[in-house]
Every structure is written in structure tokens, then in C-alpha cells.
N, C-alpha and C positions, 0 to 999 in steps of 0.2 A: 411328419410334419406339417405346417397351415395350408389351407388353399393359399395363404398370402404367401408363402413359402414358395409353394407352386408356380404363382404367377411371377413371384421376382426372379426364381431361377431361371423362366424363360425368358425375361427381359434382360437378364445377364448374358443368357448365351445368344441373345439375339443382338445384344450389343458387339460383342465378343463377333460374331458372323457379319454381321452387316455393317458396322459403325465403321465412319472417318475418323480418321486421326486429323484434330484440329489443332492451331493454336488458338491462344485467348490470353486475357489481359493479365491472369495471375502469373503467365510465366511457364504454367506447366499442363502440357498439352494434355485435350481428352478425347476419346473416342467415343463419339456421340450417335444418335439417331435423331431423325426429325422429331419424330412421336412417339406416344405409347400413350396405351388405355386400360385401366381396372376397374372393376364395377365388383363392389362387394356386398353383402347383404348380412346387414348384423343380426337380421333373426339368425343365420346358420352359425356364423363366427364374428368372434372377436379380432378383426387383423391385427397379428404380431407376429414377428418371424422368431421361426425357434431355430434355424439354421446359423445363426450368429444371438447373442445375446442380447434384446434390446430395454437399455435403461427407460422403463417405461413413465417412472417418476420423473425422471429431469426431462424425457420427452411432454407428460403433462402438463408439469410446471411451466414448462416454456408457452404453451397454448396458452395457459392462464395468464401468461403474463403479457401475452398479445390481446386476447379478447376477456379478458374478467378484470385484472387490475389494468388495463391498457396504457402500460409504460411501456416507454423505450430505456429506463435505465438499467442498466446491466448490473447495479449493485442490486437491485432487488433478486437478483437471479442468484448472485453472489451469496445473498443470506441464508439461499438454500441451496448450497452446495453448487449450483448451475453452474458451469463453465466453459458454453456451447459458444458462446457470444465475443469472448474476450478476443479475439483477430480482428474484432471491428468496432472498440470502442474510440471514443473520441477521449485522448489524454488532458491534463489537468490543465494545461495551456490553451486550448480552445484547438488545438492543429490534429488530425489523424494521421497517421503514419504508415505508410504502406512499407512493407520489407521486401527483400529479396526472397523468393522459396528457396534458392540453395546458395546460401554464402562459402564461398571456398578461399576468401583472403579478407577477414575480416579488417574494417577501417574505422575505430571509434571517431574520427576527428569528419568522416564525410558527410558533408552536408548539401542538402538539398533546396532548390527553393519552393518554397510554400504557395499554392497555388489557392486562387480563390473562386469556388464552385458558382458563386452568383455570378462571375464575370460573364457567365455564357446564357442565351436566351434561355427560355421556357422552352422554344421549339427544337431546344436541340442541348438537352439536360446533362448529356452525358460527353460535350466536348466532341463529338465525334466528326465531325465536319466544321464547327468553329475552335478556337484555341481557348484555352484556359490562360486566364489572365494572371501577373505573378500579385499576391496580396503584401501592400505595404501595412507599417503598424502608424500608431495615431501620429508619430513623429515623421511621417512619412520614409522609412528605413524599411527596405527590403526587407521582408520575413525570410527567415533561411529555417531550417532544422535539421538533428542529429539523430541518431538511433538512440533510442531508449532501451532496446536490449540487448546485454551482450551478445556476442557472436554472430548478431545479426545487421548485414548492411541495410541502411534505410533506402528506397528506392526511388518513392514519392514521397510527398505527404501533400494536404489541403485544409482549407482553415474554417472551421466551423463555426468559431466564435465560444467563451469560455462558458457559455450559458447551455452547450451540448455536452459540457466536459461530464466525462463521466456514462455517455448514451451512445444510442445507434444513428443519432440523430433523427430526422424527421421521417423514420420507417415505421412498418407495422404497426406496434401499440400506441405510437403519437396518432396513426392516423386513425384508428378504431377510437380514440380517446375525441378527436377532433371532430369526428362524426358520430358518436355515441353508436355505435353501430351494433352490439350486442344487446343492449336495448332497444333500439331499433328493430332488429329481427324479430326478437322476443313480443313485442307490441305487436307489430307484424302480424305473428303468426296467430296469436289470440284472438284480435280483432278483425282482421282481413286475410282468413284462413287461405280463401280463392284467387286471390292476388299473384298475379304471375308478376311483380316486380322486386320480389325478396331477392336482389342482387347486391352483393357488396363489395366493394372493389377498393383494395390497399394500393390501386395501382395511380395516384393521383398527380398529375404533372407539376401541380403548383410544387409540392414536395421532393421533387425527386431529386433534384441540385442539392439537395440537403439533408439528403438520406445515406448513409454509408453506404447501406446495402440495400439496394432497393430490393422492396418482396419476391421473394420467390412465388410462393403461393399467395398470388395475388388478386384472386377473386374468388368468392363461394356463392352457389344458386341454390335457394331453397322451396321446396314446392312438398305440398300435402296429397297424400292419397289413400283413399279407404283409412284414415286413422294412423297414417304410416307418414311420418315426416322423413323426407330424402332429400340431400346433399349432392351437389354437383363441383367438385373444386379443381381449380385450373392452374397450372404453374407452369411459369415462363421458361424456367431453368432449373434442373433438376440434379443435384450430386446424388445418383442413385446409391453407394457405397454408403454414405452417411445421412444424407439428408430424406431420401426417402422412406428409409424406416422408420423414425419418428416421423415424419410427415402424415402418414397413411394413418399409423397408429393415433395422433394427434386429433385430426378432424374424424374418427371415428367417434374419439371420446369426445369431444365438443358435441357431436351429431347426439349422444345419448345423453348428455347432460341437458341441451337444448330441449329434446324429445321428452325430457323428464318432468322439467317445469312446465311445458303448455301442455302434458295429458297426452301427448303421443307417443304411439310407440317408433323406437327408428327403424328406419327401413335400410335404404341403399345407400353406398356411397359411391358416387361416379366419380373417377379421376382422371382427368386429361394432363400431358404433361408434356411439353415443348420442348425442347432439345435436353431429353434424357443422355447423361454422360457419365463416365469413368473416367478420373484422371489416373494417367499412365503409374504414377507412384502407389495406386490403388492396385495394380493388379495383381502382385501377390497375393494380397488379401481376398479377392474376389476366387482364384483360382484355388484358397482353401477352401471357402464356402460351397463352391462347385464341387469339390473333393466329398464335403461334407455330404449333401445332398445327393451324390451319389453312391456315398457308402450306405446312404439310409435306406435308399431303393435298393442295393445288393442284399443287406443283409434284411430286409423286407420280404425278399424272397424264398429266403430261408424261412420256411412254413412252420418248422419245430423248434418248440420253445428249448430243448435241450441244446441247440443246434446255438442257439444266442448265447447261453449260458455255459456254453467251451467257450465262445469265442469271449465272453467276459471275464473266465476264467483267465484266460492266454494275456490281458492286460493289465493282470495284477504287477506285473515284470516293473509298470510302470511308477512304483512307490520308491524304486532303488533309482531313477531319473534327477536329474535337475529340473525343478518345475518350471523354471524359466527355457528351458531347452526347446527346441523344436519337435523333437521326438514323443514329449512327455504331452506336449500340449496336443498334438495328433491322436495320441493313443488317451488322452482326456477327452476330447472332443468322441471319441468314437465309443468309450464308455459311456459317456451320457446318451448318444443313440442308441447303444442298447439297450439302457435304461426306457427309453423312450418308447421302444417296441415294445417292453416286456411288459410295461406298464402305459399304458397309451393314455392322451389325456385332451382335451379341446379346453384351450383356454379363455376364460370369461372374465370379464370387467364389471364388478359388482359396485353399483352405485348406493350412498345412504339414500334409501327412500322416503327418509323424513324431509330433504332437502328441496323446496319448492321455489327458490328463490334461484339462479344462476349465480348471482353474487355472492349467495350464503357458501356456497361449494368451500371446504377448505383448502387453502393456497398455502400454506403452512408447507415446510419441506415433509414433516410426517404424511401429509395428505388422508386425512383419517376419513374422507368422505368417499374414498376409493381406494377398494381392492381389488386385484388382480390374484386370481385362483387358477390353479391349474397348469400353471406355466412352466412348461418345461424347456428347455434351450438346449444347444450343442457348444454353449461357450462363448467368450469375446473372440473379437477377431480384431484389431489395431488397425487401423487405417489413418492416415496424413490428411489433415485438412488444406485445404489452399484458399490462402487470403484474399 
């Protein structure tokens, strides 16, 4: 397992042991902690999980969508076969629809009133103590919305306008573009390396009301120490099973890219999380990930390789199982664990050294300037997402 795995497993165990179960806006309870901290030295290891497969290209493409393309247009991701933002797209009629997390009695005729996010003041962008007002169309008619997803009941709706159709509103890439953040960061590193003001915030009050999902990773701080570039990342909320594996890998990659184009060595990524949480419908997947970690530690203690080979032979029975069965998936992951122990490796992310401009890194679905080598993992773990 990687160092990231070890720290991640500690966090999972801490949430399960110390966490508080609470309700939240999604309708699916979470088990949460108040905070957690990580620190990774990229000179020692590229942080990517092995206890479950991390689709690193999707993770890096999402990061480039935000920081390089500076886009809020989800079609950019779709062109690269990345679907991770599909729950937060404004529909083509300018309405963002929120759905029940678990529809039992589907009613395609159910209507909800469309609310106007601009009806609340800047001081209360999420309508926590003031009420959103209904949206009326140009003819003065009250706007309503129905479900567009068969089998799922609509729960609420907000008006963003057709100008934001196909986007996530004024979040993430919209903000980095508004303030030209990547270029500003690079210019600051090159021209004012000792400046202590390399702070970039995606949390801009002016644009919170019209952000479909306000930025979770909301702030980065950068510093240079003995020719190494270091990064502090701050996250206001963290879906630990789904979001965190991507987020850590993304910002480690961003640090490596920015360091390369500014002739520095990548150093530390310090990671601060507010309210790390697990949704209760993700607990089965988390238990499987913990089982894998425990299996790895158990087999690692079997110091003689012959014993591992014997264990591997016992898993050959899996070829007669349904590949969709839980038993097959467990045996398959155990087989991968044994392979990792028999032939250990440390993952490395290799960047094309010829790239000297951050905006020249290939952002096509091939990611031709990025190569992950020596990466072994224990297989997929499907996790549900909360809107």
C-alpha cells in the first residue's frame, strides 16, 4: 500500500470510531468529523490510492478543466468521457433540478416551484436565514419544473438562466478564469518568489448564489523553500470515499506541473479538511476497502513468498464464478493484493519534460504529457454519489 493508503485508512477508521451522524441538504445522512489533516512529500511518493482503483486520468482532467481550461462547461468533460459533474449541470431550459435521493413512488407529473437564487442577499447566499423567492418568467407567470430523469422524483429547482445551460454556474473554472488564477500564480512564482501572498480562493461571495455547487476545495496557498515549491490545500467539505482520492491526486499533479514550468522541485502538499464525511449509503464500500487493507497487512506478515504463492493458487477457483458476484470481486481483489506483495512497486507520475508552459500540457482525453507508471491497485469499489 502507499503512504496515502495508510493515512486514508486511518481517516476512515477515525470517522467510523469518532464520527457523528448528521442530516444534511442531500437527504442522505453523513458520518462526519470536524477536521482532518494530511501531509505528503512528493519527493518520496506520488499520492494515489491502491486500496481501490483511482481513475487518475479522470482526476487530472477535472483538475485541468478547472485550472488550465478555466471552464465551467460540463461538455468539455463529456468530450473527454468524464461524467463526474453530471449531477450538477444546469439543464438547457436554464433550470437546475434537484432530485430525491431515493424515489419510491415515481410521479412524472410532480411539479415544484422554481426558486430564484438571486432573491437572497449576498450576505446569505444559500438562503439559510432568508427565504428564496419564486421565479417568474417574462410574462409574469410562476415558473415550475418537472423531473427530466425517468424514475426519479424532482425535489427542488433553481433558476440560473439559459446562459448557464450545460454548466455548473459560477463555480470552480468560472472563478479561476475570472481572476486568471493559474497565470497569476505562475507570474508570482517567477517574479516574486519570496512573496507571502500566493493565496488563491475559489470562494468568492459575489458568485456563491449562482454556483450550483460552491467549491469544496476552495483555497490554495503556495510557497517556495530551498528551491522546492510547496502547496497548502484547504477543503471546506469532503466526501471521503468519492472526492478525497481524486482531490489529493489532482493537487499533487497540479503542484508537479506548476513546479516544472517554474523550474522548481515539487515539495510538500499539506492538506486541511473541514468536515470530512462518509455518506451512510457508502458504508458497505468503505467496509470492503478496510477489509482489503486488513488482508494486505495479514498477508504481508507471511514473510515467505511460498506461502503467498500458495494463497494465490487457492484463488484460481475464481475463474468458475460469476464476475459480477461479490465472491468473485473479493477473490479478485485478494489476487491483486498478492501480486502487489510479490512484485511491490511505488507509483510515479511522469510529466513530459519538454513542456515549459502550464497551458501547453495536453488536456485531451489521452493526456499525452502525463504518464502514471508502477501503479498497482486492488480493484474498483463502486460508491453512490449524493446530489
